[in-house]
C-alpha positions as CSV (number, residue, x, y, z in Angstrom):
1,M,0.0,0.0,0.0
2,A,1.1,3.6,-0.4
3,L,2.0,5.3,2.8
4,S,0.3,8.5,4.0
5,D,1.1,11.1,6.6
6,S,-2.0,10.2,8.6
7,W,-1.0,6.5,8.7
8,L,2.5,7.3,9.8
9,K,1.3,9.7,12.5
10,S,-1.2,7.1,13.9
11,N,1.4,4.3,14.0
12,N,4.3,6.3,15.3
13,G,5.2,5.2,18.9
14,K,2.5,2.5,18.8
15,A,3.8,-0.8,20.4
16,R,3.4,-4.1,18.5
17,D,4.4,-7.7,19.0
18,K,7.1,-7.8,16.3
19,V,9.0,-5.8,13.7
20,E,6.7,-4.8,10.8
21,V,7.7,-3.7,7.3
22,V,5.3,-1.7,5.2
23,T,6.1,-0.8,1.6
24,D,5.4,2.5,-0.1
25,R,6.5,2.9,-3.7
26,D,9.7,3.2,-5.7
27,A,11.3,0.6,-3.4
28,L,10.7,2.8,-0.3
29,S,9.3,1.2,2.8
30,V,9.1,1.7,6.5
31,R,10.4,-0.6,9.2
32,I,8.5,-0.3,12.5
33,S,10.1,-1.7,15.7
34,P,8.1,-3.4,18.5
35,K,8.2,0.0,20.4
36,G,6.7,1.8,17.4
37,K,9.9,3.5,16.0
38,I,9.4,4.2,12.3
39,V,12.5,4.2,10.0
40,F,12.3,4.9,6.2
41,Q,14.3,2.4,4.1
42,Y,15.3,2.0,0.5
43,R,15.8,-1.5,-0.9
44,Y,17.7,-2.1,-4.2
45,R,20.1,-4.5,-5.9
46,F,23.7,-3.6,-6.9
47,N,26.1,-5.9,-8.6
48,G,23.6,-8.8,-8.1
49,K,23.4,-8.2,-4.3
50,A,20.3,-7.1,-2.4
51,K,21.0,-4.0,-0.3
52,R,19.1,-1.8,2.1
53,I,19.7,1.8,3.2
54,D,18.1,3.5,6.2
55,V,16.9,6.8,4.7
56,G,15.7,8.6,7.9
57,T,13.5,8.4,11.0
58,Y,10.0,9.6,11.2
59,P,8.9,12.3,12.2
60,L,12.3,13.9,12.0
61,M,12.1,13.1,8.3
62,S,8.8,13.6,6.6
63,L,7.3,11.2,4.0
64,K,7.8,13.8,1.3
65,D,11.5,14.2,2.1
66,A,12.0,10.5,2.2
67,R,10.5,10.1,-1.3
68,I,12.7,12.9,-2.6
69,L,15.8,11.3,-1.2
70,V,14.9,7.9,-2.6
71,Q,14.6,9.5,-6.1
72,K,18.2,10.7,-5.7
73,Y,19.3,7.2,-4.7
74,K,17.5,5.8,-7.8
75,T,19.3,8.3,-10.0
76,E,22.7,7.2,-8.6
77,L,21.7,3.6,-9.3
78,D,20.7,4.3,-12.9
79,Q,24.2,5.9,-13.4
80,G,25.9,2.7,-12.2
81,K,26.7,4.0,-8.8
82,D,26.0,2.5,-5.4
83,P,23.5,4.7,-3.6
84,L,25.2,3.6,-0.4
85,Q,28.2,5.8,-1.3
86,L,26.0,8.8,-1.7
87,K,24.5,8.1,1.7
88,L,28.0,7.8,3.3
89,K,29.0,11.1,1.6
90,R,26.0,12.8,2.9
91,E,26.7,11.6,6.4
92,D,30.4,12.7,6.1
93,D,29.3,16.1,4.8
94,Y,26.9,16.4,7.7
95,A,29.6,15.5,10.2
96,K,31.8,18.3,8.7
97,Q,29.1,20.9,9.0
98,P,30.2,23.4,11.6
99,T,28.3,24.1,14.8
100,V,27.3,27.6,15.8
101,K,30.3,27.7,18.2
102,E,32.7,26.3,15.6
103,I,31.9,28.8,12.8
104,C,31.8,31.7,15.3
105,D,35.1,30.8,16.9
106,L,36.6,30.4,13.4
107,W,35.5,33.9,12.4
108,F,36.5,35.5,15.6
109,N,40.0,34.0,15.4
110,T,40.6,35.0,11.8
111,I,38.5,38.1,10.8
112,G,37.0,39.3,14.1
113,I,40.3,39.3,15.9
114,N,41.2,42.6,14.3
115,K,38.1,44.3,15.7
116,V,38.8,46.9,18.4
117,A,35.9,45.4,20.5
118,Y,37.0,41.8,19.8
119,K,37.2,40.6,23.5
120,D,33.9,42.2,24.4
121,D,32.1,40.9,21.4
122,Y,33.4,37.4,21.9
123,R,32.5,37.4,25.5
124,A,29.0,38.3,24.6
125,F,28.8,35.2,22.4
126,E,30.2,33.1,25.3
127,I,27.5,34.4,27.7
128,H,24.4,34.6,25.4
129,V,24.9,32.4,22.3
130,Y,27.0,29.4,23.0
131,P,25.2,28.1,26.1
132,R,21.9,28.1,24.2
133,I,22.7,26.9,20.7
134,G,26.4,26.7,20.5
135,K,26.4,22.9,19.8
136,R,23.8,22.9,17.1
137,I,24.7,22.7,13.4
138,C,24.7,26.3,12.2
139,D,22.8,25.6,9.0
140,E,20.1,23.8,10.9
141,V,19.3,26.8,13.1
142,S,16.1,28.3,11.7
143,L,15.2,32.0,11.5
144,Q,12.7,31.4,14.2
145,D,15.4,29.9,16.5
146,W,17.6,32.9,15.9
147,S,14.7,35.3,16.5
148,D,13.8,33.6,19.7
149,L,17.4,33.8,20.9
150,L,17.8,37.4,20.0
151,F,14.5,38.5,21.6
152,A,15.6,36.6,24.8
153,I,18.8,38.6,24.9
154,T,17.0,41.9,24.0
155,A,14.8,41.4,27.1
156,N,17.8,42.0,29.4
157,A,20.4,43.7,27.2
158,K,19.2,45.5,24.1
159,T,22.6,46.9,23.0
160,V,24.2,43.5,23.4
161,A,21.5,41.9,21.3
162,V,22.1,44.4,18.5
163,K,25.9,43.8,18.7
164,I,25.4,40.1,18.5
165,L,23.0,40.4,15.6
166,G,25.6,42.5,13.7
167,N,28.4,40.0,14.3
168,L,26.2,37.1,13.4
169,K,25.3,38.6,10.0
170,M,29.0,39.1,9.3
171,I,29.8,35.6,10.4
172,M,27.1,34.0,8.2
173,R,27.9,36.1,5.2
174,W,31.6,35.1,5.6
175,G,30.7,31.5,6.1
176,C,28.6,31.4,2.9
177,I,31.3,33.1,0.8
178,H,33.9,30.6,1.9
179,G,31.7,27.6,1.4
180,K,31.4,26.7,5.1
181,L,27.7,27.5,5.4
182,N,24.8,27.2,3.0
183,N,22.3,29.6,4.7
184,Q,22.2,33.0,6.3
185,P,18.7,33.2,7.5
186,I,19.1,36.4,9.5
187,Q,20.6,38.6,6.8
188,H,17.5,40.8,6.6
189,L,17.0,41.2,10.3
190,K,17.6,44.7,11.7
191,A,17.7,46.2,15.2
192,A,14.2,47.6,14.6
193,D,13.0,44.0,14.1
194,L,14.0,43.3,17.7
195,N,12.0,46.3,18.8
196,V,15.2,48.2,19.6
197,K,15.1,51.8,18.5
198,K,18.5,53.6,18.4
199,V,18.2,57.0,20.0
200,K,20.8,59.5,18.9
201,R,22.2,61.4,21.8
202,S,22.3,65.1,21.5
203,R,23.8,65.9,24.9
204,Y,26.8,68.3,25.0
205,L,28.1,70.6,27.7
206,S,27.5,74.3,27.5
207,E,30.4,76.7,28.3
208,Q,29.1,77.0,31.9
209,E,28.8,73.2,32.3
210,V,32.4,72.8,30.9
211,Y,33.5,75.2,33.7
212,W,31.6,73.3,36.4
213,V,32.8,69.8,35.2
214,V,36.5,70.7,34.9
215,H,36.7,72.7,38.1
216,A,34.8,70.1,40.1
217,S,37.0,67.4,38.7
218,L,40.3,69.2,39.4
219,R,39.3,70.3,43.0
220,S,38.2,66.8,44.0
221,N,40.4,65.1,46.6
222,G,38.9,61.7,45.9
223,M,39.4,61.6,42.2
224,S,42.6,60.1,40.9
225,P,45.0,62.4,38.9
226,K,44.6,59.9,36.0
227,N,40.9,60.4,35.8
228,K,41.2,64.1,36.0
229,A,43.7,64.0,33.1
230,I,41.3,61.8,31.1
231,I,38.5,64.4,31.4
232,I,40.8,67.1,30.1
233,M,42.1,64.9,27.3
234,L,38.6,64.0,26.2
235,L,37.5,67.6,26.3
236,F,40.6,69.0,24.5
237,F,41.3,66.3,21.9
238,G,37.7,65.1,21.4
239,C,39.1,61.6,21.3
240,R,37.3,58.4,22.2
241,V,37.7,56.8,25.6
242,S,39.1,53.7,24.0
243,E,41.9,55.7,22.4
244,L,43.0,56.8,25.8
245,R,42.5,53.4,27.4
246,L,44.8,51.8,24.8
247,A,47.2,54.7,24.4
248,K,50.9,54.0,25.1
249,K,53.5,56.7,25.9
250,S,55.4,55.7,22.8
251,D,52.4,56.8,20.7
252,F,53.1,60.4,21.6
253,D,56.1,61.7,19.5
254,F,57.3,65.0,21.0
255,Q,60.0,65.3,18.3
256,E,57.5,65.3,15.4
257,N,54.7,66.7,17.7
258,I,52.1,64.0,16.7
259,W,49.9,61.6,18.6
260,H,49.8,58.3,16.6
261,I,46.7,56.1,17.2
262,P,47.3,52.7,15.6
263,P,44.4,51.2,13.5
264,E,43.8,48.5,16.2
265,N,43.3,51.2,18.8
266,H,40.4,53.2,17.2
267,K,36.9,52.4,16.2
268,M,37.3,52.8,12.4
269,G,40.7,51.0,12.3
270,D,39.3,47.6,11.2
271,K,37.7,49.3,8.2
272,T,40.2,51.9,7.2
273,H,43.4,50.1,8.3
274,K,44.8,53.5,8.9
275,P,46.1,55.2,12.0
276,I,44.7,58.5,13.3
277,I,47.3,61.2,13.4
278,R,46.7,64.2,15.7
279,P,49.1,67.1,16.1
280,I,50.5,67.9,19.6
281,I,50.5,71.7,20.0
282,P,53.2,73.2,22.3
283,Q,50.6,74.4,24.8
284,I,49.5,70.9,25.6
285,V,53.0,69.3,25.8
286,P,53.7,70.2,29.5
287,F,50.3,68.7,30.5
288,L,51.1,65.4,28.6
289,K,54.5,65.1,30.2
290,Y,52.9,65.6,33.6
291,V,50.4,62.8,32.8
292,F,53.2,60.5,31.8
293,S,55.1,61.3,35.1
294,L,52.2,59.9,37.1
295,S,53.5,56.4,36.3
296,P,57.1,55.1,36.1
297,D,59.0,55.0,32.9
298,S,58.7,51.2,32.9
299,C,55.0,51.5,32.4
300,E,54.1,51.6,28.7
301,Y,50.6,52.8,29.0
302,A,49.8,56.5,29.1
303,F,46.8,56.2,31.3
304,P,47.4,53.0,33.3
305,N,45.5,51.5,36.2
306,L,47.4,50.9,39.4
307,K,46.5,47.6,41.2
308,G,48.6,47.2,44.2
309,K,52.1,48.0,42.9
310,K,51.4,46.9,39.3
311,Y,50.4,49.2,36.4
312,T,48.0,47.6,33.9
313,M,45.9,48.7,31.0
314,L,42.6,50.2,31.9
315,E,39.6,47.9,31.5
316,K,36.7,48.9,29.3
317,G,33.9,50.6,31.2
318,F,36.2,52.1,33.8
319,Q,34.8,55.6,33.0
320,T,31.1,54.9,33.6
321,T,31.1,56.1,37.2
322,I,33.2,59.3,36.6
323,P,30.3,61.6,35.4
324,M,28.2,60.7,38.5
325,Y,31.1,61.4,40.8
326,V,31.9,64.7,39.1
327,S,28.2,65.7,39.2
328,N,28.1,65.1,42.9
329,G,31.2,67.4,43.2
330,I,29.4,70.1,41.2
331,K,26.5,69.9,43.6
332,K,28.8,70.2,46.6
333,I,30.9,73.0,45.2
334,F,28.5,75.0,43.1
335,D,25.1,73.9,44.6
336,V,24.0,73.0,41.1
337,D,22.2,69.9,39.7
338,I,23.7,69.4,36.3
339,D,21.8,67.4,33.7
340,Q,23.0,63.8,33.2
341,W,26.0,63.4,31.0
342,S,28.6,60.8,30.0
343,T,32.3,60.8,29.2
344,H,31.5,60.3,25.5
345,D,29.5,63.6,25.7
346,L,32.8,65.4,26.2
347,R,33.7,64.3,22.7
348,R,30.5,65.8,21.3
349,T,31.1,68.9,23.4
350,M,34.5,69.5,21.8
351,R,33.1,68.9,18.3
352,T,30.2,71.3,18.9
353,H,32.4,74.1,20.3
354,I,35.1,74.0,17.7
355,S,32.6,74.4,14.9
356,E,33.1,78.1,15.1
357,L,36.9,77.7,15.0
358,A,37.6,75.5,12.0
359,P,36.0,74.2,8.8
360,P,33.7,71.1,9.1
361,H,36.1,68.8,7.3
362,I,39.0,69.8,9.7
363,C,36.7,69.3,12.7
364,E,35.8,65.8,11.5
365,I,39.4,64.8,10.9
366,M,40.3,66.0,14.4
367,L,37.7,63.5,15.8
368,G,39.1,60.7,13.7
369,H,36.2,60.6,11.3
370,G,36.7,59.9,7.6
371,L,35.9,62.4,4.9
372,P,32.6,61.6,3.1
373,A,32.2,59.5,-0.1
374,I,34.6,60.3,-3.0
375,W,36.2,63.1,-1.0
376,G,37.5,60.6,1.5
377,T,38.6,58.2,-1.3
378,Y,40.9,60.6,-3.1
379,D,41.8,63.2,-0.4
380,L,44.3,61.4,1.9
381,H,45.9,64.6,3.2
382,E,46.2,64.6,7.0
383,Y,45.8,68.4,7.4
384,L,48.1,68.4,10.4
385,S,48.8,72.2,10.3
386,D,45.1,73.0,9.9
387,Q,44.4,70.7,12.9
388,A,47.1,72.3,14.9
389,Q,45.7,75.8,14.3
390,A,42.2,74.6,15.3
391,Y,43.6,72.9,18.5
392,E,45.4,76.1,19.4
393,K,42.3,78.2,19.0
394,W,40.3,75.6,21.1
395,F,43.0,75.6,23.8
396,Y,42.7,79.3,24.3
397,K,38.9,79.2,24.2
398,L,39.0,76.5,26.9
399,C,41.4,78.6,29.0
400,A,39.0,81.6,28.6
401,I,36.0,79.5,29.7
402,L,37.8,78.0,32.7
403,D,39.3,81.3,33.8
404,N,36.0,83.2,33.6
405,H,35.1,83.0,37.3
406,E,32.9,86.1,37.3
407,R,30.7,84.6,34.6
408,F,30.4,81.0,35.7
409,D,31.2,80.8,39.4
410,I,27.7,81.3,41.0
411,K,29.1,81.0,44.5
412,G,31.8,83.7,44.1
413,C,35.3,83.6,42.8
414,I,37.2,80.3,43.4
415,S,40.7,80.8,44.6
416,R,43.2,80.5,41.7
417,D,44.9,77.3,42.7
418,S,48.2,77.1,40.8
419,S,48.3,73.3,41.4
420,N,45.4,72.8,39.0
421,P,45.7,72.9,35.2
422,F,43.9,75.5,33.1
423,L,43.4,77.7,36.2
424,S,46.3,80.1,36.2
425,S,47.1,81.4,32.7
426,H,46.9,80.9,29.0
427,D,50.5,79.8,28.6
428,A,52.0,76.3,28.6
429,T,52.4,76.1,32.3
430,A,48.7,76.5,32.8
431,L,48.3,72.7,32.2
432,I,50.7,71.5,34.8
433,P,48.9,70.6,38.1
């Protein structure tokens, strides 16, 4: 008799006294064990010998798929080939299919290792992806499975889910290009599909807020000199926190007067493969040398973390508590509740205030951004002298802001403490605490 889905469903798992074999068509049959396990089988003759192949197990394999596979076996037989070899090849190919963890590890260790956020991105996979589906064959994970996983991550960590989605799309695309994967089911998924809306921050500090933040930081007895220096560096250079965290003293060349940020140390480095070159103006040199003197010459990092007696590189996220600490200081010193801000907002603050001091393309280069479209493709000039002029103008504007006690100090003039940078004059010694 011809098999049907309803017959298979009704007999699956149904106990019987002995093994039963029921034929379908085209030499396909099912073998039903006494416990009711149903296995599709293909019977044929090759070189005069009767053979039998287990095609698959119901319901993991449907009747339709079993019939399609049997037709492939019959084609092999018509070509004088033993269908068993095709089956063995399929099984071997299946065994070679990478699991989710295997393909992700391979990508992270070859392509992703060059990403600035490599360690954090990989750690996110270790925490959120591998425990759930790391052992499954990647090509067998459906869009629904990926969606369920990403929504589960989104419930507790939206930004992490978006990061993981972005990396997964790159991993699957890379896997398909190199023949390691056949499918990339999440290629059309976007952050919005996870109900994550990216809100662009528009927070930057006004001149008065710059005054409060810097003075409160420098007058704090509980804030480390390193963190005070980082606030000034972020505000003056408009650099990223990661560029300071990874910066080495050797990156600052006082002979050529440039700060060299290697590609692996900045956000766009894995795309551009180019360093960021920033000029060091004479006015900022004394401050930088003071910062380096905070750690011994044997310490390679410009802004190290001191644990016990050992200097180490700062860990990511160290800066998250600084704004709250400074805001508390502002409340104590100036009796003002400043709006919430982050260390990254200092970068936006610098970019906003220098707009009146330099052309837009110079401002963007100072931040380490690339020039747009064709302009960036053909114009590879570093504009160091133009950047230096803009930094000099920004330096004196900052000094003017920070020295303007009558305008910004609402509790009366703060005593001009010569041990704090930016508080005494506009010359180079103003930056030395």
